[in-house]
PyMOL Python script that loads the backbone (N, CA, C, O; Angstrom):
from pymol import cmd

cmd.read_pdbstr("""\
ATOM      1  N   MET A   1      95.813 108.815 101.557  1.00  0.00           N
ATOM      2  CA  MET A   1      94.388 109.029 101.541  1.00  0.00           C
ATOM      3  C   MET A   1      93.934 110.043 102.586  1.00  0.00           C
ATOM      4  O   MET A   1      93.082 110.883 102.301  1.00  0.00           O
ATOM      5  N   ALA A   2      94.482 109.974 103.769  1.00  0.00           N
ATOM      6  CA  ALA A   2      94.047 110.877 104.835  1.00  0.00           C
ATOM      7  C   ALA A   2      94.341 112.320 104.485  1.00  0.00           C
ATOM      8  O   ALA A   2      93.557 113.211 104.812  1.00  0.00           O
ATOM      9  N   GLY A   3      95.459 112.560 103.826  1.00  0.00           N
ATOM     10  CA  GLY A   3      95.790 113.924 103.418  1.00  0.00           C
ATOM     11  C   GLY A   3      94.777 114.477 102.438  1.00  0.00           C
ATOM     12  O   GLY A   3      94.417 115.652 102.512  1.00  0.00           O
ATOM     13  N   ARG A   4      94.322 113.658 101.536  1.00  0.00           N
ATOM     14  CA  ARG A   4      93.323 114.108 100.579  1.00  0.00           C
ATOM     15  C   ARG A   4      91.995 114.406 101.260  1.00  0.00           C
ATOM     16  O   ARG A   4      91.254 115.283 100.816  1.00  0.00           O
ATOM     17  N   CYS A   5      91.688 113.687 102.332  1.00  0.00           N
ATOM     18  CA  CYS A   5      90.446 113.941 103.066  1.00  0.00           C
ATOM     19  C   CYS A   5      90.446 115.348 103.632  1.00  0.00           C
ATOM     20  O   CYS A   5      89.458 116.073 103.513  1.00  0.00           O
ATOM     21  N   GLU A   6      91.544 115.728 104.241  1.00  0.00           N
ATOM     22  CA  GLU A   6      91.622 117.056 104.826  1.00  0.00           C
ATOM     23  C   GLU A   6      91.531 118.144 103.765  1.00  0.00           C
ATOM     24  O   GLU A   6      90.906 119.181 103.987  1.00  0.00           O
ATOM     25  N   VAL A   7      92.150 117.912 102.615  1.00  0.00           N
ATOM     26  CA  VAL A   7      92.081 118.888 101.528  1.00  0.00           C
ATOM     27  C   VAL A   7      90.648 119.014 101.030  1.00  0.00           C
ATOM     28  O   VAL A   7      90.166 120.122 100.798  1.00  0.00           O
ATOM     29  N   LEU A   8      89.976 117.905 100.870  1.00  0.00           N
ATOM     30  CA  LEU A   8      88.592 117.930 100.406  1.00  0.00           C
ATOM     31  C   LEU A   8      87.690 118.655 101.403  1.00  0.00           C
ATOM     32  O   LEU A   8      86.847 119.460 101.007  1.00  0.00           O
ATOM     33  N   ILE A   9      87.862 118.375 102.675  1.00  0.00           N
ATOM     34  CA  ILE A   9      87.062 119.057 103.703  1.00  0.00           C
ATOM     35  C   ILE A   9      87.342 120.552 103.678  1.00  0.00           C
ATOM     36  O   ILE A   9      86.415 121.359 103.753  1.00  0.00           O
ATOM     37  N   TYR A  10      88.611 120.926 103.572  1.00  0.00           N
ATOM     38  CA  TYR A  10      88.968 122.344 103.528  1.00  0.00           C
ATOM     39  C   TYR A  10      88.344 123.037 102.324  1.00  0.00           C
ATOM     40  O   TYR A  10      87.836 124.151 102.450  1.00  0.00           O
ATOM     41  N   GLU A  11      88.375 122.399 101.167  1.00  0.00           N
ATOM     42  CA  GLU A  11      87.792 122.999  99.971  1.00  0.00           C
ATOM     43  C   GLU A  11      86.282 123.173 100.110  1.00  0.00           C
ATOM     44  O   GLU A  11      85.733 124.196  99.699  1.00  0.00           O
ATOM     45  N   ARG A  12      85.616 122.187 100.684  1.00  0.00           N
ATOM     46  CA  ARG A  12      84.174 122.313 100.904  1.00  0.00           C
ATOM     47  C   ARG A  12      83.881 123.448 101.892  1.00  0.00           C
ATOM     48  O   ARG A  12      82.925 124.204 101.720  1.00  0.00           O
ATOM     49  N   LEU A  13      84.715 123.552 102.923  1.00  0.00           N
ATOM     50  CA  LEU A  13      84.551 124.615 103.913  1.00  0.00           C
ATOM     51  C   LEU A  13      84.751 125.982 103.250  1.00  0.00           C
ATOM     52  O   LEU A  13      83.999 126.921 103.510  1.00  0.00           O
ATOM     53  N   ARG A  14      85.762 126.082 102.402  1.00  0.00           N
ATOM     54  CA  ARG A  14      86.030 127.341 101.697  1.00  0.00           C
ATOM     55  C   ARG A  14      84.869 127.717 100.779  1.00  0.00           C
ATOM     56  O   ARG A  14      84.504 128.890 100.699  1.00  0.00           O
ATOM     57  N   GLU A  15      84.287 126.744 100.091  1.00  0.00           N
ATOM     58  CA  GLU A  15      83.133 127.008  99.230  1.00  0.00           C
ATOM     59  C   GLU A  15      81.952 127.540 100.040  1.00  0.00           C
ATOM     60  O   GLU A  15      81.253 128.456  99.607  1.00  0.00           O
ATOM     61  N   GLU A  16      81.742 126.963 101.204  1.00  0.00           N
ATOM     62  CA  GLU A  16      80.645 127.423 102.055  1.00  0.00           C
ATOM     63  C   GLU A  16      80.879 128.858 102.535  1.00  0.00           C
ATOM     64  O   GLU A  16      79.944 129.656 102.599  1.00  0.00           O
ATOM     65  N   ARG A  17      82.124 129.177 102.870  1.00  0.00           N
ATOM     66  CA  ARG A  17      82.447 130.536 103.310  1.00  0.00           C
ATOM     67  C   ARG A  17      82.255 131.528 102.171  1.00  0.00           C
ATOM     68  O   ARG A  17      81.804 132.650 102.403  1.00  0.00           O
ATOM     69  N   GLU A  18      82.590 131.134 100.942  1.00  0.00           N
ATOM     70  CA  GLU A  18      82.400 132.017  99.788  1.00  0.00           C
ATOM     71  C   GLU A  18      80.927 132.271  99.522  1.00  0.00           C
ATOM     72  O   GLU A  18      80.569 133.316  98.979  1.00  0.00           O
ATOM     73  N   ARG A  19      80.081 131.343  99.891  1.00  0.00           N
ATOM     74  CA  ARG A  19      78.636 131.521  99.730  1.00  0.00           C
ATOM     75  C   ARG A  19      78.049 132.430 100.800  1.00  0.00           C
ATOM     76  O   ARG A  19      76.878 132.802 100.725  1.00  0.00           O
ATOM     77  N   GLY A  20      78.848 132.788 101.788  1.00  0.00           N
ATOM     78  CA  GLY A  20      78.401 133.716 102.814  1.00  0.00           C
ATOM     79  C   GLY A  20      77.926 133.060 104.099  1.00  0.00           C
ATOM     80  O   GLY A  20      77.304 133.724 104.928  1.00  0.00           O
ATOM     81  N   ALA A  21      78.199 131.791 104.286  1.00  0.00           N
ATOM     82  CA  ALA A  21      77.778 131.100 105.505  1.00  0.00           C
ATOM     83  C   ALA A  21      78.665 131.529 106.677  1.00  0.00           C
ATOM     84  O   ALA A  21      79.829 131.884 106.489  1.00  0.00           O
ATOM     85  N   THR A  22      78.107 131.491 107.870  1.00  0.00           N
ATOM     86  CA  THR A  22      78.899 131.770 109.059  1.00  0.00           C
ATOM     87  C   THR A  22      79.931 130.659 109.231  1.00  0.00           C
ATOM     88  O   THR A  22      79.821 129.606 108.602  1.00  0.00           O
ATOM     89  N   LEU A  23      80.926 130.889 110.074  1.00  0.00           N
ATOM     90  CA  LEU A  23      81.982 129.901 110.246  1.00  0.00           C
ATOM     91  C   LEU A  23      81.439 128.573 110.773  1.00  0.00           C
ATOM     92  O   LEU A  23      81.802 127.507 110.275  1.00  0.00           O
ATOM     93  N   ALA A  24      80.572 128.642 111.778  1.00  0.00           N
ATOM     94  CA  ALA A  24      80.011 127.406 112.344  1.00  0.00           C
ATOM     95  C   ALA A  24      79.183 126.653 111.303  1.00  0.00           C
ATOM     96  O   ALA A  24      79.277 125.429 111.202  1.00  0.00           O
ATOM     97  N   MET A  25      78.382 127.373 110.537  1.00  0.00           N
ATOM     98  CA  MET A  25      77.553 126.747 109.502  1.00  0.00           C
ATOM     99  C   MET A  25      78.437 126.186 108.380  1.00  0.00           C
ATOM    100  O   MET A  25      78.154 125.115 107.843  1.00  0.00           O
ATOM    101  N   ALA A  26      79.501 126.908 108.031  1.00  0.00           N
ATOM    102  CA  ALA A  26      80.396 126.452 106.973  1.00  0.00           C
ATOM    103  C   ALA A  26      81.110 125.170 107.387  1.00  0.00           C
ATOM    104  O   ALA A  26      81.285 124.265 106.571  1.00  0.00           O
ATOM    105  N   ILE A  27      81.524 125.088 108.649  1.00  0.00           N
ATOM    106  CA  ILE A  27      82.185 123.870 109.130  1.00  0.00           C
ATOM    107  C   ILE A  27      81.230 122.693 109.079  1.00  0.00           C
ATOM    108  O   ILE A  27      81.586 121.618 108.598  1.00  0.00           O
ATOM    109  N   ARG A  28      80.018 122.893 109.574  1.00  0.00           N
ATOM    110  CA  ARG A  28      79.038 121.791 109.577  1.00  0.00           C
ATOM    111  C   ARG A  28      78.701 121.348 108.157  1.00  0.00           C
ATOM    112  O   ARG A  28      78.716 120.155 107.855  1.00  0.00           O
ATOM    113  N   ASN A  29      78.399 122.308 107.287  1.00  0.00           N
ATOM    114  CA  ASN A  29      78.050 121.959 105.909  1.00  0.00           C
ATOM    115  C   ASN A  29      79.237 121.398 105.137  1.00  0.00           C
ATOM    116  O   ASN A  29      79.073 120.513 104.298  1.00  0.00           O
ATOM    117  N   GLY A  30      80.431 121.911 105.419  1.00  0.00           N
ATOM    118  CA  GLY A  30      81.621 121.413 104.736  1.00  0.00           C
ATOM    119  C   GLY A  30      81.871 119.952 105.026  1.00  0.00           C
ATOM    120  O   GLY A  30      82.171 119.171 104.123  1.00  0.00           O
ATOM    121  N   TYR A  31      81.745 119.578 106.303  1.00  0.00           N
ATOM    122  CA  TYR A  31      81.927 118.166 106.665  1.00  0.00           C
ATOM    123  C   TYR A  31      80.816 117.301 106.091  1.00  0.00           C
ATOM    124  O   TYR A  31      81.075 116.196 105.614  1.00  0.00           O
ATOM    125  N   GLU A  32      79.581 117.791 106.132  1.00  0.00           N
ATOM    126  CA  GLU A  32      78.465 117.012 105.602  1.00  0.00           C
ATOM    127  C   GLU A  32      78.595 116.794 104.100  1.00  0.00           C
ATOM    128  O   GLU A  32      78.259 115.721 103.598  1.00  0.00           O
ATOM    129  N   ARG A  33      79.079 117.802 103.379  1.00  0.00           N
ATOM    130  CA  ARG A  33      79.221 117.677 101.930  1.00  0.00           C
ATOM    131  C   ARG A  33      80.425 116.841 101.540  1.00  0.00           C
ATOM    132  O   ARG A  33      80.418 116.218 100.478  1.00  0.00           O
ATOM    133  N   ALA A  34      81.461 116.810 102.373  1.00  0.00           N
ATOM    134  CA  ALA A  34      82.678 116.078 102.027  1.00  0.00           C
ATOM    135  C   ALA A  34      82.587 114.594 102.386  1.00  0.00           C
ATOM    136  O   ALA A  34      83.199 113.760 101.718  1.00  0.00           O
ATOM    137  N   LEU A  35      81.842 114.261 103.416  1.00  0.00           N
ATOM    138  CA  LEU A  35      81.823 112.885 103.918  1.00  0.00           C
ATOM    139  C   LEU A  35      81.390 111.843 102.877  1.00  0.00           C
ATOM    140  O   LEU A  35      82.059 110.815 102.772  1.00  0.00           O
ATOM    141  N   PRO A  36      80.322 112.041 102.109  1.00  0.00           N
ATOM    142  CA  PRO A  36      79.958 111.016 101.111  1.00  0.00           C
ATOM    143  C   PRO A  36      81.053 110.792 100.064  1.00  0.00           C
ATOM    144  O   PRO A  36      81.286 109.660  99.642  1.00  0.00           O
ATOM    145  N   THR A  37      81.714 111.854  99.652  1.00  0.00           N
ATOM    146  CA  THR A  37      82.787 111.727  98.671  1.00  0.00           C
ATOM    147  C   THR A  37      83.963 110.952  99.251  1.00  0.00           C
ATOM    148  O   THR A  37      84.549 110.106  98.575  1.00  0.00           O
ATOM    149  N   ILE A  38      84.306 111.239 100.500  1.00  0.00           N
ATOM    150  CA  ILE A  38      85.420 110.555 101.149  1.00  0.00           C
ATOM    151  C   ILE A  38      85.115 109.075 101.320  1.00  0.00           C
ATOM    152  O   ILE A  38      85.974 108.232 101.062  1.00  0.00           O
ATOM    153  N   ILE A  39      83.915 108.754 101.747  1.00  0.00           N
ATOM    154  CA  ILE A  39      83.531 107.345 101.911  1.00  0.00           C
ATOM    155  C   ILE A  39      83.566 106.625 100.567  1.00  0.00           C
ATOM    156  O   ILE A  39      84.030 105.488 100.484  1.00  0.00           O
ATOM    157  N   ASP A  40      83.076 107.281  99.514  1.00  0.00           N
ATOM    158  CA  ASP A  40      83.079 106.683  98.185  1.00  0.00           C
ATOM    159  C   ASP A  40      84.496 106.392  97.701  1.00  0.00           C
ATOM    160  O   ASP A  40      84.759 105.314  97.167  1.00  0.00           O
ATOM    161  N   THR A  41      85.404 107.339  97.884  1.00  0.00           N
ATOM    162  CA  THR A  41      86.778 107.115  97.426  1.00  0.00           C
ATOM    163  C   THR A  41      87.464 106.012  98.230  1.00  0.00           C
ATOM    164  O   THR A  41      88.222 105.218  97.673  1.00  0.00           O
ATOM    165  N   HIS A  42      87.199 105.960  99.534  1.00  0.00           N
ATOM    166  CA  HIS A  42      87.805 104.918 100.357  1.00  0.00           C
ATOM    167  C   HIS A  42      87.270 103.535  99.968  1.00  0.00           C
ATOM    168  O   HIS A  42      88.042 102.582  99.859  1.00  0.00           O
ATOM    169  N   LEU A  43      85.977 103.424  99.762  1.00  0.00           N
ATOM    170  CA  LEU A  43      85.403 102.129  99.383  1.00  0.00           C
ATOM    171  C   LEU A  43      85.884 101.689  98.003  1.00  0.00           C
ATOM    172  O   LEU A  43      86.116 100.501  97.779  1.00  0.00           O
ATOM    173  N   SER A  44      86.034 102.636  97.077  1.00  0.00           N
ATOM    174  CA  SER A  44      86.562 102.297  95.751  1.00  0.00           C
ATOM    175  C   SER A  44      87.997 101.803  95.850  1.00  0.00           C
ATOM    176  O   SER A  44      88.372 100.843  95.177  1.00  0.00           O
ATOM    177  N   SER A  45      88.796 102.449  96.682  1.00  0.00           N
ATOM    178  CA  SER A  45      90.186 102.020  96.859  1.00  0.00           C
ATOM    179  C   SER A  45      90.268 100.664  97.549  1.00  0.00           C
ATOM    180  O   SER A  45      91.125  99.848  97.210  1.00  0.00           O
ATOM    181  N   ILE A  46      89.390 100.418  98.510  1.00  0.00           N
ATOM    182  CA  ILE A  46      89.367  99.110  99.170  1.00  0.00           C
ATOM    183  C   ILE A  46      88.976  98.016  98.174  1.00  0.00           C
ATOM    184  O   ILE A  46      89.543  96.923  98.194  1.00  0.00           O
ATOM    185  N   PHE A  47      88.020  98.309  97.317  1.00  0.00           N
ATOM    186  CA  PHE A  47      87.638  97.347  96.285  1.00  0.00           C
ATOM    187  C   PHE A  47      88.816  97.059  95.359  1.00  0.00           C
ATOM    188  O   PHE A  47      89.054  95.907  94.999  1.00  0.00           O
ATOM    189  N   THR A  48      89.545  98.089  94.975  1.00  0.00           N
ATOM    190  CA  THR A  48      90.721  97.913  94.133  1.00  0.00           C
ATOM    191  C   THR A  48      91.780  97.068  94.844  1.00  0.00           C
ATOM    192  O   THR A  48      92.425  96.227  94.218  1.00  0.00           O
ATOM    193  N   ALA A  49      91.959  97.287  96.134  1.00  0.00           N
ATOM    194  CA  ALA A  49      92.929  96.504  96.908  1.00  0.00           C
ATOM    195  C   ALA A  49      92.512  95.037  96.975  1.00  0.00           C
ATOM    196  O   ALA A  49      93.364  94.149  96.939  1.00  0.00           O
ATOM    197  N   ILE A  50      91.219  94.777  97.071  1.00  0.00           N
ATOM    198  CA  ILE A  50      90.741  93.389  97.095  1.00  0.00           C
ATOM    199  C   ILE A  50      91.039  92.706  95.766  1.00  0.00           C
ATOM    200  O   ILE A  50      91.483  91.558  95.738  1.00  0.00           O
ATOM    201  N   VAL A  51      90.795  93.411  94.672  1.00  0.00           N
ATOM    202  CA  VAL A  51      91.111  92.850  93.351  1.00  0.00           C
ATOM    203  C   VAL A  51      92.611  92.605  93.235  1.00  0.00           C
ATOM    204  O   VAL A  51      93.026  91.566  92.721  1.00  0.00           O
ATOM    205  N   LEU A  52      93.422  93.536  93.701  1.00  0.00           N
ATOM    206  CA  LEU A  52      94.875  93.377  93.671  1.00  0.00           C
ATOM    207  C   LEU A  52      95.306  92.171  94.497  1.00  0.00           C
ATOM    208  O   LEU A  52      96.214  91.439  94.105  1.00  0.00           O
ATOM    209  N   TYR A  53      94.663  91.967  95.627  1.00  0.00           N
ATOM    210  CA  TYR A  53      94.984  90.817  96.473  1.00  0.00           C
ATOM    211  C   TYR A  53      94.648  89.498  95.780  1.00  0.00           C
ATOM    212  O   TYR A  53      95.429  88.548  95.830  1.00  0.00           O
ATOM    213  N   VAL A  54      93.487  89.445  95.138  1.00  0.00           N
ATOM    214  CA  VAL A  54      93.037  88.211  94.490  1.00  0.00           C
ATOM    215  C   VAL A  54      93.888  87.884  93.263  1.00  0.00           C
ATOM    216  O   VAL A  54      94.224  86.722  93.035  1.00  0.00           O
ATOM    217  N   VAL A  55      94.233  88.886  92.482  1.00  0.00           N
ATOM    218  CA  VAL A  55      94.918  88.669  91.214  1.00  0.00           C
ATOM    219  C   VAL A  55      96.443  88.654  91.364  1.00  0.00           C
ATOM    220  O   VAL A  55      97.128  87.983  90.592  1.00  0.00           O
ATOM    221  N   GLY A  56      96.974  89.374  92.332  1.00  0.00           N
ATOM    222  CA  GLY A  56      98.407  89.608  92.407  1.00  0.00           C
ATOM    223  C   GLY A  56      99.227  88.500  93.020  1.00  0.00           C
ATOM    224  O   GLY A  56      98.709  87.493  93.501  1.00  0.00           O
ATOM    225  N   ASN A  57     100.555  88.730  92.984  1.00  0.00           N
ATOM    226  CA  ASN A  57     101.492  87.803  93.596  1.00  0.00           C
ATOM    227  C   ASN A  57     101.691  88.195  95.067  1.00  0.00           C
ATOM    228  O   ASN A  57     100.952  89.029  95.590  1.00  0.00           O
ATOM    229  N   ILE A  58     102.680  87.600  95.730  1.00  0.00           N
ATOM    230  CA  ILE A  58     102.854  87.808  97.168  1.00  0.00           C
ATOM    231  C   ILE A  58     103.196  89.265  97.489  1.00  0.00           C
ATOM    232  O   ILE A  58     102.741  89.788  98.506  1.00  0.00           O
ATOM    233  N   SER A  59     103.981  89.922  96.649  1.00  0.00           N
ATOM    234  CA  SER A  59     104.343  91.320  96.903  1.00  0.00           C
ATOM    235  C   SER A  59     103.141  92.243  96.758  1.00  0.00           C
ATOM    236  O   SER A  59     102.930  93.130  97.586  1.00  0.00           O
ATOM    237  N   SER A  60     102.365  92.038  95.721  1.00  0.00           N
ATOM    238  CA  SER A  60     101.204  92.903  95.534  1.00  0.00           C
ATOM    239  C   SER A  60     100.116  92.594  96.566  1.00  0.00           C
ATOM    240  O   SER A  60      99.325  93.474  96.907  1.00  0.00           O
ATOM    241  N   ARG A  61     100.067  91.361  97.062  1.00  0.00           N
ATOM    242  CA  ARG A  61      99.117  91.030  98.128  1.00  0.00           C
ATOM    243  C   ARG A  61      99.466  91.771  99.415  1.00  0.00           C
ATOM    244  O   ARG A  61      98.584  92.257 100.124  1.00  0.00           O
ATOM    245  N   ALA A  62     100.748  91.851  99.704  1.00  0.00           N
ATOM    246  CA  ALA A  62     101.179  92.595 100.892  1.00  0.00           C
ATOM    247  C   ALA A  62     100.832  94.077 100.751  1.00  0.00           C
ATOM    248  O   ALA A  62     100.408  94.712 101.717  1.00  0.00           O
ATOM    249  N   SER A  63     101.009  94.617  99.568  1.00  0.00           N
ATOM    250  CA  SER A  63     100.643  96.015  99.323  1.00  0.00           C
ATOM    251  C   SER A  63      99.134  96.218  99.461  1.00  0.00           C
ATOM    252  O   SER A  63      98.682  97.229  99.997  1.00  0.00           O
ATOM    253  N   ALA A  64      98.374  95.262  98.980  1.00  0.00           N
ATOM    254  CA  ALA A  64      96.921  95.363  99.065  1.00  0.00           C
ATOM    255  C   ALA A  64      96.453  95.326 100.521  1.00  0.00           C
ATOM    256  O   ALA A  64      95.559  96.078 100.910  1.00  0.00           O
ATOM    257  N   VAL A  65      97.053  94.457 101.314  1.00  0.00           N
ATOM    258  CA  VAL A  65      96.696  94.387 102.736  1.00  0.00           C
ATOM    259  C   VAL A  65      97.061  95.692 103.434  1.00  0.00           C
ATOM    260  O   VAL A  65      96.276  96.225 104.218  1.00  0.00           O
ATOM    261  N   SER A  66      98.246  96.197 103.146  1.00  0.00           N
ATOM    262  CA  SER A  66      98.696  97.450 103.753  1.00  0.00           C
ATOM    263  C   SER A  66      97.783  98.605 103.359  1.00  0.00           C
ATOM    264  O   SER A  66      97.418  99.419 104.207  1.00  0.00           O
ATOM    265  N   LEU A  67      97.414  98.686 102.105  1.00  0.00           N
ATOM    266  CA  LEU A  67      96.515  99.727 101.630  1.00  0.00           C
ATOM    267  C   LEU A  67      95.161  99.635 102.319  1.00  0.00           C
ATOM    268  O   LEU A  67      94.617 100.650 102.755  1.00  0.00           O
ATOM    269  N   THR A  68      94.615  98.437 102.422  1.00  0.00           N
ATOM    270  CA  THR A  68      93.308  98.246 103.041  1.00  0.00           C
ATOM    271  C   THR A  68      93.329  98.630 104.513  1.00  0.00           C
ATOM    272  O   THR A  68      92.411  99.294 104.994  1.00  0.00           O
ATOM    273  N   VAL A  69      94.361  98.220 105.226  1.00  0.00           N
ATOM    274  CA  VAL A  69      94.462  98.575 106.643  1.00  0.00           C
ATOM    275  C   VAL A  69      94.551 100.087 106.813  1.00  0.00           C
ATOM    276  O   VAL A  69      93.882 100.657 107.676  1.00  0.00           O
ATOM    277  N   GLY A  70      95.367 100.733 106.002  1.00  0.00           N
ATOM    278  CA  GLY A  70      95.490 102.190 106.070  1.00  0.00           C
ATOM    279  C   GLY A  70      94.193 102.904 105.777  1.00  0.00           C
ATOM    280  O   GLY A  70      93.856 103.881 106.445  1.00  0.00           O
ATOM    281  N   LEU A  71      93.460 102.431 104.786  1.00  0.00           N
ATOM    282  CA  LEU A  71      92.181 103.049 104.437  1.00  0.00           C
ATOM    283  C   LEU A  71      91.147 102.865 105.538  1.00  0.00           C
ATOM    284  O   LEU A  71      90.399 103.790 105.853  1.00  0.00           O
ATOM    285  N   ILE A  72      91.104 101.687 106.115  1.00  0.00           N
ATOM    286  CA  ILE A  72      90.144 101.428 107.188  1.00  0.00           C
ATOM    287  C   ILE A  72      90.453 102.289 108.407  1.00  0.00           C
ATOM    288  O   ILE A  72      89.544 102.838 109.030  1.00  0.00           O
ATOM    289  N   ILE A  73      91.725 102.407 108.746  1.00  0.00           N
ATOM    290  CA  ILE A  73      92.108 103.250 109.884  1.00  0.00           C
ATOM    291  C   ILE A  73      91.777 104.709 109.599  1.00  0.00           C
ATOM    292  O   ILE A  73      91.275 105.415 110.474  1.00  0.00           O
ATOM    293  N   SER A  74      92.051 105.159 108.392  1.00  0.00           N
ATOM    294  CA  SER A  74      91.749 106.538 108.020  1.00  0.00           C
ATOM    295  C   SER A  74      90.248 106.813 108.094  1.00  0.00           C
ATOM    296  O   SER A  74      89.828 107.850 108.607  1.00  0.00           O
ATOM    297  N   LEU A  75      89.451 105.894 107.586  1.00  0.00           N
ATOM    298  CA  LEU A  75      88.003 106.055 107.612  1.00  0.00           C
ATOM    299  C   LEU A  75      87.468 106.003 109.033  1.00  0.00           C
ATOM    300  O   LEU A  75      86.575 106.773 109.387  1.00  0.00           O
ATOM    301  N   PHE A  76      88.004 105.102 109.852  1.00  0.00           N
ATOM    302  CA  PHE A  76      87.609 105.006 111.249  1.00  0.00           C
ATOM    303  C   PHE A  76      87.919 106.306 111.993  1.00  0.00           C
ATOM    304  O   PHE A  76      87.088 106.814 112.746  1.00  0.00           O
ATOM    305  N   THR A  77      89.112 106.831 111.776  1.00  0.00           N
ATOM    306  CA  THR A  77      89.511 108.075 112.426  1.00  0.00           C
ATOM    307  C   THR A  77      88.633 109.233 111.981  1.00  0.00           C
ATOM    308  O   THR A  77      88.250 110.072 112.795  1.00  0.00           O
ATOM    309  N   LEU A  78      88.318 109.282 110.709  1.00  0.00           N
ATOM    310  CA  LEU A  78      87.478 110.353 110.190  1.00  0.00           C
ATOM    311  C   LEU A  78      86.074 110.294 110.785  1.00  0.00           C
ATOM    312  O   LEU A  78      85.495 111.332 111.106  1.00  0.00           O
ATOM    313  N   CYS A  79      85.527 109.100 110.932  1.00  0.00           N
ATOM    314  CA  CYS A  79      84.159 108.965 111.441  1.00  0.00           C
ATOM    315  C   CYS A  79      84.072 109.190 112.947  1.00  0.00           C
ATOM    316  O   CYS A  79      83.050 109.671 113.436  1.00  0.00           O
ATOM    317  N   HIS A  80      85.124 108.850 113.691  1.00  0.00           N
ATOM    318  CA  HIS A  80      85.055 108.974 115.143  1.00  0.00           C
ATOM    319  C   HIS A  80      85.661 110.255 115.682  1.00  0.00           C
ATOM    320  O   HIS A  80      85.345 110.658 116.801  1.00  0.00           O
ATOM    321  N   ASP A  81      86.518 110.898 114.921  1.00  0.00           N
ATOM    322  CA  ASP A  81      87.123 112.157 115.335  1.00  0.00           C
ATOM    323  C   ASP A  81      87.250 113.058 114.125  1.00  0.00           C
ATOM    324  O   ASP A  81      88.360 113.321 113.662  1.00  0.00           O
ATOM    325  N   PRO A  82      86.126 113.536 113.605  1.00  0.00           N
ATOM    326  CA  PRO A  82      86.157 114.213 112.308  1.00  0.00           C
ATOM    327  C   PRO A  82      86.787 115.598 112.303  1.00  0.00           C
ATOM    328  O   PRO A  82      87.242 116.060 111.257  1.00  0.00           O
ATOM    329  N   ARG A  83      86.822 116.265 113.441  1.00  0.00           N
ATOM    330  CA  ARG A  83      87.324 117.634 113.439  1.00  0.00           C
ATOM    331  C   ARG A  83      88.641 117.711 114.187  1.00  0.00           C
ATOM    332  O   ARG A  83      88.655 117.734 115.418  1.00  0.00           O
ATOM    333  N   PRO A  84      89.770 117.750 113.446  1.00  0.00           N
ATOM    334  CA  PRO A  84      91.069 117.821 114.129  1.00  0.00           C
ATOM    335  C   PRO A  84      91.236 119.153 114.848  1.00  0.00           C
ATOM    336  O   PRO A  84      90.671 120.169 114.442  1.00  0.00           O
ATOM    337  N   VAL A  85      92.006 119.133 115.904  1.00  0.00           N
ATOM    338  CA  VAL A  85      92.229 120.350 116.688  1.00  0.00           C
ATOM    339  C   VAL A  85      93.364 121.139 116.093  1.00  0.00           C
ATOM    340  O   VAL A  85      93.713 122.202 116.607  1.00  0.00           O
TER     341      VAL A  85
END
""", "prot")
cmd.dss("prot")
cmd.show_as("cartoon", "prot")
cmd.util.cbc("prot")
cmd.orient("prot")
């Protein structure tokens, strides 16, 4: 999931640059435009993991827990440190 976040942010940034925005403006707008999509995909995946946990057996429950933890960490990292160096 985290890899897809960076790709989405990069694509939004590239679109802003193609529109003629300055680099600083493109970075700000790129992150602002990508964030709702990233949050939506993470919440949808977390919902899917919850369903998998409720319906599945012990192996799929472990996968659901692992997926949920990874998504929460990815979302936390994105919200608290959105611009990697």
